[in-house]
BADOLO-328776 format. One line per 5 residues: number of its first residue (from 1); their letters; for each residue x, y, z of C-alpha. Coordinates in steps of 0.25 Angstrom, whole numbers, plus 5000, padded with zeros to 4 digits. Layout:
REM BADOLO-328776
NUM = A = X:Y:Z ~ ...
This chain:
REM BADOLO-328776
1 = XXXXX = 5118:4883:5132 ~ 5103:4878:5129 ~ 5090:4882:5133 ~ 5079:4869:5136 ~ 5067:4873:5127
6 = XXXXX = 5073:4883:5118 ~ 5071:4877:5104 ~ 5056:4877:5109 ~ 5056:4891:5114 ~ 5063:4894:5100
11 = XXXXX = 5054:4886:5092 ~ 5039:4891:5099 ~ 5047:4906:5097 ~ 5046:4904:5081 ~ 5034:4897:5077
16 = XXXXX = 5027:4908:5086 ~ 5035:4919:5078 ~ 5031:4911:5066 ~ 5017:4912:5069 ~ 5016:4898:5069
21 = XXXXX = 5007:4895:5079 ~ 5004:4908:5087 ~ 4991:4910:5079 ~ 4998:4924:5072 ~ 4993:4921:5055
26 = XXXXX = 4978:4920:5059 ~ 4980:4933:5069 ~ 4985:4941:5058 ~ 4976:4933:5047 ~ 4964:4939:5058
31 = XXXXX = 4970:4954:5059 ~ 4971:4952:5041 ~ 4955:4951:5040 ~ 4951:4956:5052 ~ 4960:4969:5052
36 = XXXXX = 4968:4971:5041 ~ 4960:4969:5030 ~ 4945:4976:5036 ~ 4958:4988:5038 ~ 4960:4988:5024
41 = XXXXX = 4947:4988:5021 ~ 4944:5001:5030 ~ 4955:5009:5024 ~ 4950:5007:5011 ~ 4936:5012:5014
46 = XXXXX = 4942:5022:5019 ~ 4951:5027:5010 ~ 4939:5024:4998 ~ 4929:5034:5007 ~ 4939:5044:5009
51 = XXXXX = 4940:5044:4993 ~ 4929:5045:4990 ~ 4925:5058:4999 ~ 4939:5064:4992 ~ 4939:5064:4978
56 = XXXXX = 4953:5063:4970 ~ 4955:5076:4966 ~ 4968:5079:4959 ~ 4978:5088:4966 ~ 4983:5100:4958
61 = XXXXX = 4997:5097:4950 ~ 5008:5105:4951 ~ 5020:5101:4945 ~ 5030:5099:4955 ~ 5046:5096:4950
66 = XXXXX = 5049:5086:4960 ~ 5034:5077:4954 ~ 5033:5067:4943 ~ 5048:5070:4938 ~ 5049:5063:4925
71 = XXXXX = 5062:5060:4920 ~ 5061:5047:4910 ~ 5044:5042:4905 ~ 5040:5030:4909 ~ 5042:5019:4901
76 = XXXXX = 5025:5017:4901 ~ 5013:5024:4896 ~ 5016:5038:4891 ~ 5031:5039:4900 ~ 5023:5048:4909
81 = XXXXX = 5013:5043:4917 ~ 5018:5033:4929 ~ 5016:5018:4929 ~ 5003:5020:4940 ~ 4999:5033:4935
86 = XXXXX = 4985:5038:4940 ~ 4981:5050:4931 ~ 4972:5055:4944 ~ 4982:5055:4953 ~ 4996:5056:4945
91 = XXXXX = 5001:5068:4938 ~ 5010:5067:4926 ~ 5020:5077:4927 ~ 5011:5086:4918 ~ 5000:5086:4928
96 = XXXXX = 4987:5077:4930 ~ 4982:5071:4916 ~ 4968:5075:4913 ~ 4959:5065:4913 ~ 4953:5057:4905
101 = X = 4938:5057:4904
């Protein structure tokens, strides 16, 4: 059974789903610049202000047996530091590194 006007209705729905002619792309562009980017900026400012009020201190090192397990050495450097090692926040199996000043 053929419904008169069905192909036209189907084409209109497909066009609207892809955003053609509905202005959807303009809406998302406006939302990006008015909501998303300022929101990211406010979150970054909040994190920076909180960090300024609470300077970083290293927690006490506890040699838990289930953490920092090394079954084989890393293929770079001295073999004990991870690829993205940060001596201020990442401990080695033997403890934190002494700062080099």
